[in-house]
N, C-alpha and C positions, 0 to 999 in steps of 0.2 A: 436362295442359298449364299448368290452371290451378293446379296447386300447382306448378310449374315457373315459373312467372310470379310466384306470391306470393313463392317463395323466392328470386327473381332480386330482386325490388323490397327484400326483406328485407337482402340481402346489401348491395345499395345504400346503404340507410339505415342500416346497420351501420357501413359504409365510412365514408360521412359523419360520423356521431357519434365513429369513431375518429380521421378527421384532423382532427374541430374539437376534440375532446380534446386531442390531440399539437401543436395550432395554440395553442391556448388554454395548454397548459403553460408551450410556448415564448414566448408573448407575456407570460405570468406572470414567468418567469424572466428575460425583458429588462427587463418594467417594474420588478421587483425590482433587478437591476443596475444600473438609471438613476438609482433612488432613491437607492442604495448610494452611485453615485458624487457625487451630489446632496448628500448629507448630508456625504462627505469633504471635498467642494469648500467647504462651509460650514465647515467645523473648519477647515480649510487656512486659509482668509482669513483667518477671525477670530484665528487662532494667527499667521499673519504680520504682522497688525496691530500686536500687540503687542511683537514684537521690534524689536530696535535694530539699526543697521547692525552693528555689531561681532557681535550674535549670529545675524546672517542671515550673514556672511560666516563666521563657525564649522559653519556647516550644511554649507557649500561645502567643508570640511577632511576629509580621510581623512589617518587617521595610522596607521603601524607600531605593533603591540601593544608590549608590554614583557615578555614571555617569561614570564607569570605574576603581574608585578608591576604595584604602583600607586604608582610614585614620588609625591611630596609636587607636583612640577611638573606630573604628567600628571593628577593628581587636580584640581589647581587650574584645570587648563584644562576638564575634565568640568564642575565647577562653575560656571565663566564661560559656559558654552556656547559653548566655543570649538572643539570637537570634533564633527562630525556622524557620523562613520563609523571604525569602525578594522577594520582587517585583520590577519590572522596572528596573532589571540589566541585559543585554542583551549580553554584549563582553563575549565570550567565555573563553578566557583566564582568564579572573577577575575571572567567574564563577567557574572555576576550581580552580583557587588560594585560593578563598572562601573555597570552599568545603574540601581542602587538610588542611587549618587550622580546621576546623571543626572536620574533619574524622581522622586526623592525629596528631592533637594537642591539641584538647580539651581534657579533663578527659576522657569524656565517647565515644568521636567518634561518635557522632550524627550528620549525615547528614542534610543541609538546604534543605526547598523545595524551590526551585526558580520559582516565580510567573510570570504572565503577562496577560494583556486583549487581549487576542488570539480572536477576535468576528467573524470577516467573514475573515480568513484566516491570515497568519503571512507575508511571502514575496508575496505569490502569493495571490491576493485578491479578494476575491470573491464578489459578490452582498452582500449588505447591508442586514442584516438578513428580515427585511420587504420583499426586493425583495427576498431573498431566499424562502419567506414563499409563494410568487405569484408563485412559481414553482410547488406548491400543489405536491412535489416530495420527500416522505422522503428518499427513496435510494439515490438519486443526493445529497441531503444535508448531508446525513451521509457518503459519499464519501468525500463531499469537507471539512467537519469538519477532517475526517482524513487525508487530505493532509495538513490541517492547524497545526493536532499535531504534524505531521511527521517533517514539517518544524519548527514548534517551539522548539522541542525536540533536532533538529540538533544545536541549540544555547543554550543547556541546561535548557529551560524550561519544567516544568514537572508538572505544574496547571496552569488551564486557567479560567478565571472568565468568565463563559461562560457554557451554553448558558443562556441567556435572555429570562425568559419565563412570564413576566409580560404581564397581559390582560391589554388593553387600547381601550378606546371608542372615546380618544380625541386626533385627527389628531394634535390640538397646542402644544401638549407636545412633547418637541424636541427629547426625548428617544423612540418614536415610532419607528426611523429608527431602533433601535436595536430590536426590539421585533417583534415577529411572528404573529401580528395582534388583531384582535379583539374576535377571538373565541376560546373557551376552547378546542375543540375538534382539531382541527386544530394545536393548538400551543402544545397540548400535543404529539401529532404525532411528529410533527419536534424537538421539544422539545428532545423526547427520542431518536429521530435519532440522534441529535446532539451528546447526551450524549454517545451514542454507538461508534461515529465514534471518539470522542477524546480520549475514553478509550480502545477501543475494546473491546479484549476478555479476556486479561489479562494486569493489569496496569503495569506491571512489563517489557513487551515485549520491544524493542526499537520502538520509533513513537508512544507509549502511553502517553497521559499525562491526568491528573485529571480533570475532569468536577467540573463546579461549578455551580448550578441554584441560579440563581438571578432575582430579588429582592425580598427575602421572608418577607413579602408579601403585594401584593394589592398596590404596588407602581405604576403602571399604572392608578390607580384610583383617583391621584392627583388632586385636586380642580382647576378648570380652565384651567386644561394642563399645569399649571406651575412646574417645575419641585421641589421635594422635598416637595412639600405641602400637607396637610392634606388627609388623606383618611379615609372617613365615607362609610362602608359598612356594612349592616345589616351581622349577623352570617350566617345565609341561602344562601343568595347572596356570600358570602365570599368563602363558600364549594363547591357551584354549579357552579361558575365561577373561581373565583381568584385564589383557593388552587389546583384546577385540575391538570395544566402543573406540578405543584412541585410535585404533588403524583405519575405523569407520570413519571417523571425525578426519583425520587428517586426508582420507580420500575425498571427502567432501569439500576438501578447500580449507580447513582449517585453519588460521593465519598465526594463532600462537598456540601454545600449551604451558601449564603450569607445574612445576615439579611439585609433589606431594612434600607433607610435612613428615610422614612416619619413614621409618627405614624399612627394607625389604631384603629379606634375608643377611641381614645384618650390614648392610650399606643403604646410610640416609637417602633417599631420593635428589635431594638437592645436589648430592656428591656423587651420583651413581653415574660414572660413566657408560657402564654397560645397558643402561637405560636410555640416557639422552643421547649418546653418541652411536654407539653401536647398532641399537635396535632402532631408534627413532629415526635418525638422519641416515645410517649405513644400511640399513634393512627396508626403510619404509619411504626414504628418498625425502624427508620433510624439508620442505625450504624455509618456513616462517622460523621464527624464536622462540624462547623457553623462558619464563618468568619464573624467579621463587614465589613461595608463598610468603606470608608474612613474616618477616624474620627468620626465617629457615636457613637462611645461610648462618647466621650465628648459631644457629640451634644445633648446627653441625659439631659445635663444644660440647652443650649439653647432651646429645646423643653418646658423648664419647669419639666421636670421629676424628675429629680436629683439636689440637691444643690450643689454640687463640685464635682471635679474629683474623689474623694475617692468614693462618693456615686453613681456616675457613674458607677464605676469601680464593686461594689459589686451589684447594680441593674444588669446587663452584664452578670455577671457571674452566678448570680443566675437565671437569666432566661434561660443561656444556650448556651449563647456565647463564643465559646472556644479559638477563638485566635481574637485580637485586632489588626487591620490594623491601620497602620500610628501614632496615637496617643500611648501615653506611660502612661493610668492608669494603666495597669495590672501590670507592670513592676513597676510603683512607690508605689500601695497601697495593692497588695494583699496579700504580706506576713503581712503587719500589720492586715488587714481584716482576716486573717486566726489566728494571736493570739489574737486577740480580740473575736474570737468567733463567730465572724457574718458572716463567711464564713469556710466552713466545708471542711477539707483538701480533704478528699474525693472526694469533688465534683471539685476539682482541678485535682485528681488524673482520674477522668473520661475524663475530655477534655485531658490531656495530655496522655492517654491510645488510645484515638480517633485519635490523631494526630500523635503518634510514629507508631500506624498499617497502617496508611496511606503510612508512609514513609517505613515500611516494604514491604508494597504492592507493592509500586513504583520500589521496589527492589535498592532503593538508599544506604542502608547497604552493599549490593555486589558491585553493580555498582555506585559509586557517581559521577564519572567524566563523562565528554561529550566528545566523538572524533567525530568531524563534518563529517570526511571522509568516517563513517560508515554507514552513511543516503544515500539518494538519494540527487542529487544535488537539493535545490530549485528551484523555477521558471523553473522547466525542464519542456519539451515539455507536457507529459502527466499531469502535473498539469495545464498549462494553458488551454489544450483542457478542461478539466473537468470546469475550469473556464469559458472558453467561452460556454460552454454547459448549465451551471447553469445562465449566462447571458442571453442566449437567450431563457430558458424557464421561465425565472421571467420576461422578456418584457409582459406587456399586451397591446393587442390593444383594444383600446377604442371607436375607430370611424374610419370606411371606406368608406365613402360616394365614391359610383359608383364606388366602388373597385379601388379607383386611386393606392392602394397598391396590390401587389408589382408593384415597378417602373420595366421597362424594362431594361435590361442590355445593350440594344442597344439604349438608351436615347441621345441625342446629347449632352445636357449639362445641368448641374444640379448647383444651387446658394445653396451652403452649408452655412448657416448664424446662427449667434450667437455664443457667447463667450465658451457655454458649448461644441461646437463641439470639440473644441480644448484645454480641461482643463485636461489635466494629471492628475492633482493632485486631484481636485474636484469630478472626474468619479470614484474615489476611494472610497467617501464616509466617514462617521465618523467612531471614532476608529480604526485607521490603523495607529499606532504607528510604525509599522514596517515595512509597505510597502512604495515604493518608485516612487514617479509618473515618475521616468527615466524609470522604467520599464511597464507604461501604454502603451497600443496602443489606440490612441485617435479615436474617430469616422471620423475626418476630412482624418486621415492617411489611415484607412482603406477602407472609400469609395475613396479616390484619389487612392489609388493602385487597387482598384476593376476595377474602370472605366478607369484610367489613367487619369495624371496631365491634359491634356487638354481638359478634361471634366469637369471639376471642378473650379468652380468660388467661392472663401470664402471672406465671409466680417463678420467682428463681430457684426455690427449694435449695438452693446453697450457693452462697455470693459468687464463689468461684470456683472453678474445677477442683481446687486444691483444699477447698474449706471442709475442716474433718468435724464442725458441731452439727445439730441437727435441728435447730431451733426454729429453722425456715420450712421444716416438714409439712407443719400442720397447713400452712398457707396454700403449699401445692395439693395436699389431700383435699383441701377444700375446695381449688379448682379443679381437680380432677371430678369430685363427686358432684359437681354443677355441670360436667360436659360430657358428650356422648364418646369421647375419644382423647387419648392423651399423645400429643407430640412431645417428646422426652427427648432433649438437646442434652447430650452426654459428651465425655473425651477430655482432652486434655488443651490447655492452653496454649498459644504459639511460643512461648516461651520457654516451653516442655521439650521441644525438639531445636534441632539446629546445631550447631558447631558448638561443642562444650557440652551439651544438654543430651547428656547420654543417662539411660535410667537402667537401673538392676532389676527392678519392677515394674512390667509393662501393664500392667492391669490398669482399673480406671482410677485414677488419684482422687484421695479426699474420701469423703462419706458416699461416694456416686453410688456403690453397689448398696448400701442401705437404703437410697433413695429410690433405687430400682424396684427394690423389694416392697417398699412400704406403698409405693404407685400401684404394683401388681396386685397388691392385697384388695384394691378398692373393688377390682373385677372389672374394670373399664380397660377398653382394648388399649395398648400400649404399644406406641410406634417410636423405637430409638433410632436418632438421628445422631451419627456419632462424628465429631469433628476431631481430627487428629493430625499429628506430623508422621505416624508411625503406625505399623500394627500394634493393638492392644490384645493383650488377652481376655476376651470378653466371653467365653465359654460359660462363664457362671450367670450371665444374666440370660441366655438365649431361651431358656426354658420360662423365663420370666415375662417377656417381651415376645409381641407377635409380629413384628416387623423390624427389620434393622436396616438403615439406608447408612454406608459407610461414605462419607463427604470428604474425608481429608481437611486439608485448610484450604477453601475453595475459593477466597480472593475476594473483589469487589463486587462481584454480583453474585454471593452466595445466596442471598436470600431469594429471588425470583427464580435462581436455577431449582434451589430445594422445593420449593411452593409449587413450580409447576410439576414436579417430580411428584409430590406427596399428592395432589389432585389429579393425576394424569392429562396434565397439559402434553406432558413429553413421558416416554417410558423408559427406565434406566437401561442402561448401554455396556456401563462399566465393567472391566474386568480387573481382578487382584494382578498387579505387575510383582508382587510378592507373595509368599506362603504366609499364612497366619498361623503361629505356634498355638497349641491346646495350653500350652505352660510353658514357662520361661526355661525351665528344665529340659525342652526338647531343642532350644537354640546349640547350634546351627541346625536348622531344618529347610530344605529346600527341595524342589520336585525332581532337580537333575541330579541326584546324587547316585551315589554307587551301589550294585545290586548285594555287594558282598558275599562270602562265600555261603551264608546262612541267613539270606531275607526271611524277614519277618511275612506275616500272614496274619489274616483274621483267625483263623484257626489255630496258627502256633501262640499267638499272644495269651498267655496266662496271666489272668489279672490277679493283681496281689492280694486281693481279699478273698480270691477263690481259691489261694492255695491250701492246700490241708495241712493240719497242723502235723510237726517233724515229718514232712513230707522228703523223700528221697531226694538228694542234692540236684541230681542229671534227669530227673523224672519231669520236669515241666521245661517249657520255653524252647531253649536252644536256640533260639533266631534272635535278631538284632532288634531289640525293641524295651521300652522300661515296662515294669510291671507295674507302675502306677499310671503312667500316660500313653501306653501305648507306642505306635510307631506311625500313626496319621496324623496330620497337623488339624486344625479347627476349620481351617478352609485352603484348598490347594489354589497354586498358582494358574492364574486365567482363569479363576472361578468368577461366576456375576449372573444374578438372575433378572429375568425381565417381566412385563407384565402379561407378557405373554409365553407360549411355550414353543421352542423348535425342535423338529425331529429331525436325525441326520440318519443318511440310508443309501444303499447302492453305493459304496465305496468303489471305485473302479481305477485300476493301473494301466498305462500304455502297454506296459513291456514286464515282464516278470523277470527278463536279465537285459543288462546293459552294458555296454562296453564303457572304459574310462571317457571315453569323447563324446559319448553319448549323453542323452538327459531321459528324463521320466517323468510321464504327467500322472498326477495323483487326483482323483475328482471324487465329489459327492455332492449328492443332492441333498437340500436343506430346505424344509417346508415350514411358515408360520403357520402351527396348528392351533394359535388360540385366536383372541377377540381383539386385541390390540395390534395396531402397527409398530414393529419394532426392529430394532437394529442388533445386529449378533455378530460378535467378533469369532470367526472361522479360523480355528489353530491346526497346525500340524505339526506331529512330533513325530521324530523319527527315533530308532535305536539301531546303534552298530553290533549286531549280537557277539562277535569275536573277532577282537583286535590285539595289536601288539602290547597296547595299552589299555587298561579294560576302561570301557565307556560308559556313560551315565543312562540310565535305563530309559531316560527321554530326554530330547533335546528339540527346543522348539526352532523350527526351519521355514517357517511361514505362517502370515498369518492375514485375513482379509475381513474388511468391514463391510457387512452386506446389509441392506434394509430390504422388509419383506412387509408386504400388506396380508391383513389376516386371510388366511389358504392360499398365499403365492408360494411358487418354489421357483429355486434357483438351482444351476448347477454351478458349483465352484471347484476351481481348477488349480493346483500349485505345480511347478515345477523346479525338479531337483536336479542338480548334477553332480559329478564328482567332486566338484571343490566344494559343494555346500558340504559334503559328508567329510572332510579333511580333519586331521588332527594331529598334534604332535606326537611322534612316537619315543620310544625310548632314546633314540639317537637324537632326539631335538630336531627332527627333520617333519616339515610339514607333508603330510601323506595321504592318500585316500588308499585304503586296500579293497581287495578282492573281498567279497561276502556277502552274506545274508543280511537285509536291512528291515526291520519292522517298522511297520507307518500305521499313525492314527491320526485320523481328522474328529474333532468335535469342540464343544464351548469350554474346555478347559483341560490342564495338564493330566486329568485322570480319563481322558475320551477312551471309547471303547471300541469303536469303529475301525476296523484294523485291515491293512494287506499287507504285503510284502514284495519286497525283490530282491535280486541277485547284480553283483557289479562282478564282472568277469575281466578276463586279461586281455 
């Protein structure tokens, strides 16, 4: 007993020492960080005091690169300190030459920040952001962003215009491909992971680049899914949905934000003082700087907000837009506006202070030049392995009738059909300025390598995804007839999504529907693999095909990832980050909708063709649905199948009642009941039953990726606190109200394993 007592005391003593060491290390790290910040502040103020007004304005100017050239006029502007940042220049020699002029020949030697749209990879291309969101894997997303940052830094890029954390509920919008889905919780989690990946722990470290959360704000709420369009969002909804991911990025340390193209509630974002100063800096305490989007300052005129370029410059500066991208109103008019007293020079000082601070944080004053040999090789094996892993986890299995997938590697022959099976450019997706198709491994290449050339018959069927003639169908049918299964690659080319590439009809383009029907008529099993930058309305093909793998645009390693999934080397684990509509007419359709006073049910939906002739006007329906398309989507948010099956049971809650300062644990048991090892994304949803403002029918509040061997069972636990359940009430106050809450845990937003608890005062 005495020995046990001594051992117990030793453990306590050791634990105290360990805690003190850890606490001490954290305290030291915090002190070092504060000291570094203090030193940077001193340097910034000292340099700022030496700048002329013209030189200050120069720091607020971002210009486009000159395609590897340094024309005389460009050189003069650099020498005069008239350029603070350059975007879209990636020739390392040119970047170093420009930096040398700025640092060694200009009056004050202020370095340039070189920027680029590094959206989902640089040379090694990862799945499009919407595909990355389908991984529901923050650690993987962070690691992918780190690869992108390292490769971009190899070329001298120190600032990326990412992550894009716009929430959208409209798949017609072209830029849905760049976003992280429809849900603020998922987008916040993944957006913050991207920020951490790009920036690392130290912005001055090799391979770190500054992040830029965009587009602030509500760009994804554009009317009709048309890019650049008007957004009208109630103030409470703005804060509960559209601003949340930006706040998460700010909390994660995002160095910069980009103002959006769109107007929001009548005020264009670039000139929106409420957003840029009151919320971003006033409420959130953001210390970084805000850059406009491309020429969005001059677009204040087009919006009808500013009368001319001078007024546009005045409005943007006063609103808090620190740097102007591409257009030249700051360069032309700020000095005049200061002399007239319409802009206070201290406002200019504040913008320049933020910009110079970032340049110091990036270490550009100490290490302005880039030496590519100091970095790992781009497209190295580790980078490609991570890109493949991301592609594998991004693919969502939507249908698998009779468990046709995975195919046996001993299959005698397969028909690989569709232009997208061998489209090395299109598999990369949108916004890949620096990725090259020569580095892509296509699905056709990977499948041929896996099975051997003698087992693969390829036919395009259609020349490209938009082809409308059917002259290639016979070759496709011939390939199908000599094969045991059809791997049919469908979807849309990369150019059909992205900025300004919006679609009113999001069905399969060209003659793809007819191709599906033609091949289904052969009687051979059909596996559809869909490459696309958005959800497509594919309901009409589901009865024609046996399985559907939704692969988005998966990037450089699309081929090996898809091949591994088809043949069971890996099991699908992706989950939808956005709701798939049954028809375009359902849009907007999203899981976290309101209940309405007359919610639809399967029983209340009266189908159009079942309505009796001359039926009494109020005798049918009377709930919120469409006569022809009902009220449910084709596939719900969070949905995704695996080659195995998962059983959820025994949901438990730690307390039926909690106080405002307490937390509650919700747990469930999940078991792999199939024959394959698989990963499941376990999702937690909550509903606040009664509130000052009506709340959505469900809101995502947590998720965990769990790997289970056949027969294995694990307990998964989530913790909720009062803050997790807060919302903005009618007085625009963020509150958590006492009351009852329902909780669900499951594999998608239609999870039915349910419990409840109550928050009391």
